[in-house]
C-alpha positions as CSV (number, residue, x, y, z in Angstrom):
1,Q,0.2,-0.1,-0.1
2,V,1.2,3.4,-0.7
3,Q,0.1,6.7,0.0
4,L,1.0,9.8,-2.1
5,V,1.4,13.3,-0.6
6,E,1.9,16.0,-3.0
7,S,3.6,19.3,-1.7
8,G,5.2,22.9,-3.2
9,G,2.4,24.3,-5.0
10,G,1.4,28.1,-4.7
11,L,1.4,31.1,-7.0
12,V,4.2,32.3,-9.1
13,Q,4.6,34.7,-11.7
14,P,5.1,33.9,-15.6
15,G,8.4,33.0,-16.5
16,G,8.9,31.7,-13.1
17,S,9.9,28.3,-11.5
18,M,8.7,26.1,-9.0
19,R,9.4,22.8,-7.3
20,L,6.9,20.2,-6.2
21,S,7.5,17.3,-4.0
22,C,5.6,13.9,-4.0
23,A,6.4,12.3,-1.0
24,A,5.4,8.1,-0.9
25,Y,4.5,6.5,2.1
26,G,4.6,2.6,1.7
27,S,7.6,0.2,1.4
28,I,6.9,-0.7,-2.1
29,F,8.2,3.0,-3.6
30,K,11.5,1.6,-5.1
31,S,9.6,-0.9,-7.3
32,L,7.3,1.8,-8.7
33,R,7.6,3.8,-11.7
34,M,6.1,7.2,-11.0
35,A,4.3,10.2,-13.2
36,W,3.1,13.7,-12.5
37,Y,-0.1,14.2,-14.1
38,R,-2.3,18.2,-14.2
39,Q,-5.7,18.8,-14.2
40,A,-6.6,22.7,-15.3
41,P,-10.4,23.7,-14.5
42,G,-12.5,22.3,-17.1
43,K,-10.1,19.8,-18.6
44,E,-9.3,16.5,-18.3
45,R,-6.2,15.0,-16.4
46,E,-3.3,14.7,-18.5
47,L,0.6,13.4,-17.9
48,V,3.0,15.9,-17.5
49,A,5.9,13.3,-17.4
50,T,7.2,10.0,-15.6
51,I,9.9,8.0,-14.1
52,T,10.9,4.8,-13.6
53,Q,12.6,3.2,-10.7
54,G,16.2,3.7,-12.8
55,G,15.5,7.3,-13.6
56,S,14.8,6.9,-16.8
57,T,12.5,9.5,-17.8
58,Y,9.6,10.8,-20.4
59,Y,7.7,14.1,-20.7
60,A,4.7,15.2,-22.7
61,D,6.1,17.7,-25.6
62,A,4.6,20.6,-23.9
63,M,6.5,19.9,-21.3
64,K,9.8,18.3,-22.4
65,V,11.9,21.8,-22.7
66,R,10.9,23.3,-19.4
67,F,9.9,20.3,-16.5
68,T,12.4,18.2,-15.1
69,I,10.7,14.8,-13.4
70,S,13.3,13.7,-10.7
71,R,13.1,10.9,-7.9
72,D,15.2,10.5,-4.2
73,N,14.8,6.4,-3.8
74,A,16.3,7.1,-0.3
75,K,14.0,9.6,0.4
76,N,10.9,7.6,-1.6
77,T,10.1,11.3,-3.4
78,V,9.4,12.7,-6.8
79,Y,10.4,15.9,-7.7
80,L,9.0,18.0,-10.7
81,Q,11.1,21.2,-11.1
82,M,8.9,23.6,-13.8
83,N,10.9,26.5,-15.0
84,S,9.4,29.4,-17.2
85,L,5.9,28.8,-16.1
86,Q,3.5,29.8,-18.6
87,P,0.1,30.7,-18.4
88,E,-1.4,27.3,-19.7
89,D,0.2,25.5,-16.4
90,P,-1.8,26.6,-13.8
91,A,-3.7,23.2,-12.9
92,V,-3.5,20.6,-9.8
93,Y,-0.9,18.8,-9.7
94,Y,-1.0,15.2,-8.8
95,C,1.7,11.8,-8.5
96,N,0.4,8.8,-9.5
97,A,1.9,5.5,-11.1
98,P,1.7,5.1,-14.9
99,P,-0.4,4.6,-15.6
100,P,-2.6,5.8,-12.5
101,L,-4.0,3.4,-9.9
102,M,-7.3,5.0,-8.4
103,R,-6.0,4.2,-5.0
104,Y,-2.9,6.3,-5.6
105,W,-5.2,9.4,-6.1
106,G,-4.0,12.3,-3.3
107,Q,-4.9,15.7,-3.0
108,G,-2.4,17.4,-5.6
109,T,-0.6,20.6,-5.1
110,Q,-2.2,23.8,-7.0
111,V,-0.5,25.7,-9.1
112,T,-1.2,29.1,-10.0
113,V,0.6,31.7,-12.6
114,S,-0.2,35.1,-12.3
115,S,1.6,38.2,-11.9
């Protein structure tokens, strides 16, 4: 069993940066591929990036240059570094496995981009 808790969201100006964290509580974290997703108001949840147990990464095209996913298995934590945040980036950001498992959805963390 794994519980995922996202944090690090908030308000940032356009062009700014932010790092999100996802703390995983459970012994199987190291065996899981992990991913970040986001859901903007009125839109479906979408995949942002994934990372394997060994650190290989994949990014959705729109995030490929600006976002970086990483993990620290010793801390049971996955990170999402977001740079050059744009008006299309505001959303609630979630972590989960790829493909996502219903029981792993947490509360997410809200990211707002505004001047």
